[in-house]
N, C-alpha and C positions, 0 to 999 in steps of 0.2 A: 464434567469428566468424574465418573466416581472414582474413590479412595481404593487403591488396593491392599487390602487388610489380610495378614496371613495369621493361621494361627499355629504355635508352636506346644503340641501336648506332649507331655511326660509326667514321668515320678519326678524328677530331678531330688532324688534322695541321696545327697545335697545335690544341688546345680553345682557343675565343676567349669573349669576354665574350657574345656571343650562347648560346652554348652553357651558358653556366656561368647565365647566365638563364633557359634553358628547364630547366635541371636544378632551380634554386630553385621555378621554378613547378610541376613536377611534384613536388615533395615537397608542397606545399599539397594535391595530388590524390590522393596514392598514398602507403602505409606504409613504404614502401622503393623505393629508385629504384637501381639498377645500371646503370652506365654500361661498355658492351660495346665494347671497342676493338679493332676488327678489324684482323689483320695486313695486308690489301689490298697483295697485291703488285703487283697488276694498276694500281693509283695511283701507286704507285712514290714510298713518303711520302719527305718529306724527312728525317724523324724516324724513329727505329729504334720499334719498338712498346714495348720497354722506357722507350724516352726519353717517348713518348706517355702512356704508365701512370703514370709519374712524375711529370710534369707537372699531370695530373688529381688524382692522389692529394694531391698538394701543394695544389692549387686547392681542392678540396674538405673539407680538413682540416677546417676549421670547422664542416662540415654534418653534424648527425646523420641515421643510414640511409640514406646512400651508400656505395656500395661500388664499387670497379674490378675489371674483370676484361676479360682479353683474349681473343681469339678466332679460330678459322679454320675454321669450319663454318658452317652454316644457322642464320640468325639465331633461326626457330621452334624448332630443336634447341637452343639455348643457352638460349631461354627456358624451355623445358620442364625442362631440368637446373635451374635456377634457381628454379624453381614461380610464374617469371611469365607472367601470361595480358596484359600489357600491353605494347606497344608505343609508345615514345615517339619521337616524328617532328619535327624542327622545321620551322616554315615560314618564309621571310624575304619571299617576293613570291610574284607572283601565277607566275613563270618555275618554282617548286620544285614548284609544286602537282600538274602532271601526272605528273611523275616517282615523288612518293609517293603520289599516290592509286594509281598502278599496282604501287607495291609494297606498298602497305598490301594492295591486293586480292589480290596473290600470296601474301603470306605468308596471308592470312586462307585461299586456296584449299588451302595446305598444311598447314594446321593450323585447324578452322575454331572452335577457343575459343581463337584469336589475336584481339585488338582492336588497331586502331591509334588511338592519340590526336595530335592534331597541335596543337603549342603555338607560338605565335610569339612572340619574342623584344619587348621594348621596341622600340618604334621607334627610338630613339636604339643600338639595335644591329641592326637591319636590315640593315644595309647589309655587316656583316661576316661573311665567311667565311673559313676557312682557308686557301684560295687565294689571297684578298688578302692576309693576314698573310704567306704563303710569299713571294710578290712581293717586297714590299716588304721582306721580309728579304734576299733575292737583291740589293737595289738600295740596302743598307744605311740602308733607310727608318724610321722612327719607327713603332713598334708598341705602345708602352707602355700605350698608349688603346683597343687592342684585344682585348689578351688580359688574363687576371687577373695581378696584381701576381708572383704565385709563378711565373708560367708565364713573364712576362718576366725574372726573376731566371735561372731555370736557360738561357733561349732566350742573356743575355748572357753567363754561363760558356761557353757552347758557341759562340759567334759564331764562334769561328776554324774550329772545325770544320765549320760548316755554308753558311759563305759564301766564295763563289769568289774 
């Protein structure tokens, strides 16, 4: 019997409690979850790829069967490289659905062996997005209730570097 490996791609700039919730839910369904952190130069991330990978690595430390990789290629190619046949995508609201549905169809058109599974975070995390966290950080707002504790510690250490 082969392991069911799921790939959870995203920018994770930074990883939020909503992302973490989706990871925990995915672990209940799949044998292994690979968190794939996109370089995503077009989004002009606040945190470097290495910083984002470090944040996620710290946040997932207590979890088993999860690993983190960075990538700068097609998601379906990365999935094939790691033996993943499932892509995880998070849905917070109806507004996410149209984009995520199109992306799922696109990925399946590129590789018919790829399936996309959509997971919703708990309601208490449904409003959280990385862009909300970044906006709060720009204005020195409170973010400790929005990101994993380990991520908040890293942000706190680097606050002088990331804030105007």
